[in-house]
N, C-alpha and C positions, 0 to 999 in steps of 0.2 A: 504494500500500500504506500502511496505517495501523497504529498500535499498537492491538491489539485485546485485549491482556492486561489483567488487573485486579490490584490489590494491596489488601490489607486488613490493618489493624493489629489488628483485633478478635480474630481467631482465628489459630492456628498451623495451617496446612494440613497440614504434615508435620513430624514431629520425629525427629531421630536423637539417640540418647542414649548418652553415654559414662558408664557406671556405674562410679564410682570408690569405691564402698563398701568394697571389699576393700583399697584402698590407704590407708584412714584410719589404719591401725596403723603405716604407714611414711611419715612426712612427707617424707623425701627423695625418695620415688617420686612423691608429689604434685607436688613442685617440679619434678622432672625432666619429668613429664607437662606441666606448665604452660609451662615454657620451650620445650619442643619444639612444643607446640600453638600457642603464639603465633607462632613462626617459620613453621609450616606455614600458618596462617591468613593471614599477610601474603604469603608467597611464592605462594600460590594466588589472591591478590587477592580473598579472601572477607571478611576483616576487616582492613582497612588502617587502622591508627590514625593519625588526623590531629590529635588533641588528647587529651591525658591529663592534665588539671589536677592530679590527685592526685599524679602522678609528677613534676610540674613539668618535663616534657620539652618542648623545642621541636620543631617539625615536622622539623627537621634532625637530630634525635637519636632519633627514634622507633624506629629500627632496633635500639636498645639495650634495648628492653623486656625481652627474656629476661635480660639482665644485671641490669636493675633488679629483676626478680622474684627472681633469685638473691640480690642484695644485700639486699633487704628481708627475705628469709628468714634470712640470716646475721646481720643486725643487729637485727631486730625480731621474729624468729620469726613473721613474717607470710607467709601463703601465698595468692597471688593466682591463683585458677583462672579466668582470663579474665574476672574481674569488670570490668577496665578496658574490655572490649568490650561489656559489658552495660549498655545505656543506661537500663534500668529501675533499676539499682543506682547507676550513676554518671551523674547527669544532666548533668554538664559534659563528659562524654566525647563525642568525635566519631569514629566508626569507619565507614569507607566500604567498599562492595562495588563491584567493577567490573562494570557491567551493559551489555549490548548492547541497542540499541533502534533504531527507525526514525526518522530525522530528515529530514523532507521526502522520504520514500521511500528514503533512503540509510541503510545500516547504519552506525551510529556506536557508540562505546564511551565510557564516562565513569565515573569513580569518584564514587559518590553515597552519602550516608548516608540519604537519604530521597527520596521522590517530588518534593518541592519543589525539589530541586537539578537536576532534569532540564530540558532546554530547554523554552521556552514552548510550542513547537509540539507536543511530545510530551504535555505536560500538557493541552493543548487537545484532543488526540485522546481522552484519557481522560475529560475533562469532557464532551465531546460525546456519548460513549457511556454514561457512568455518572452524569452529573450531579454532585451534591455528595457522592456516596458515597465517592469517592477523596479521602483526606486528604493534604495535602502533607507531613505528618510521618510518613506510613506508610513502613515499611521493606520491603525485598525479602527480607532475610535477617537473622536475629538470633541472638544467643548468650545463653543463660541461664547465667551463671557464679556464682562464689562468692568471697567474700573472707573468709579465716580470719585473724582478727586476732592470734591468739597460739596457742601450743601448748596452753594451758589451754582456749581456745575449741575447738580441735581435739578435745581429750579429751571435752568435752561433746557435740560432734557424734557422735563415735565411740560414746559410751555410748548416745546416743539411737537410733542406727541398729542397734547390735548387741544392745541389751538389751530393746527394745520388740518383743515377739513379735507384737503386733498391727499393727506398722508394715509396710505393703506397699510403701512408697516406697523408692527408692534415693537415695544421695547422688550426684548426677550433674550433668554439664554438658550442656546441651541445645542442639542446633543446629536452627533452625526456618526453614521457608519461609513467606512471607506473600503469595506471588504465584504465578500460573500462568505467569509469564514464563519460568520454568525448564522448562516442559513442551514436548515436541515438537509437540503438538496442543492447541489451546485452543478455548474456546467450544463445549463438548460435542463436541470432536473435529471441528469443522467448519472450523477455520482452521489452516492449516499454519504452525507457529511454529519449524520446525526450523532455519531460517536463523539465528535468534537463539540457540536452544538449543545449537547446535553450538559456539557461542563461549563463553557464560558457564556453561552447564550442564556442559560438559567440565571446566571449572575446579572447579565444585562437586563433581563426582564424584571428581576427583583429591584434593581436600581431604578429603572424607569417607573415601575409601579409606585415605589416610595416617593420618587420625585413628583409624580402626578398628584399623589395624595397631599404632599407638602404644599405644592403650588396652589391647589384648589382650596385647601384649608385656610391659607393666608389671604385668599381673595383674588388670586391670579387665574389664568386660563391655561388650558393645555391643548395642544394640537399635534398632528404629525403629517408628514408629507413624504411620499416615496416616489422617486423617479425611476425605480426599478424594483423588481421582486415583490410587486404589490400583493401577490397571492399569499405571501408569508408574513406580511407586516400588519400589526394592529396597534391600538392606541398606546399600549404599554410594552411593546416589544416585538418579538419574532415568534411565530408559531413553531413549536418543535414537534414534529410528527412522532407518534409513538412507534 
């Protein structure tokens, strides 16, 4: 058995959206959402912070990120909505996701922030099938977050979203998949991937379900959009066939 899945950094295959527009008037709720979200992301092994230079936290203290978020809000009026996990915003950040894969035919798991951190044999499987299409910097899962630098900055954001009648966007944090490794069937449903999906996709689903509950409880909204694999995607994750 080989790794037959693909990963692409160029497009987001599926997005789940935590719409926080209604929370912009209540900064305390945004902070509560962020602290809880960071804890959920780590506990479900979906966004495990391994380096957050802006926070100056060592790897032995990364469990304190919710406390750091709360501290920065109290001292700087700064609201970090998972921006520390958004590598497009914070180039120095390193956030890993625990992925299951086949290593010499044996199911293994590893925390990785991108394809390049996988064992050489796994990367060779992908290279043999896809050539140079697969980039070592490609991620399996990503978070699109925000950093609100001050309450004045928050006021500007709120005015933009609340006063622009032509604005159809929402102020949101987005959770995206960049690989079909999460699916139960891959390669046009020709290859059974359920052995891997039962491991890491179960965690993805638990993460998204908790994030939806958190977002709705605090007054936000939840949505999802799939540009591919629509038959497998639902409001809080990916269907895993029995």
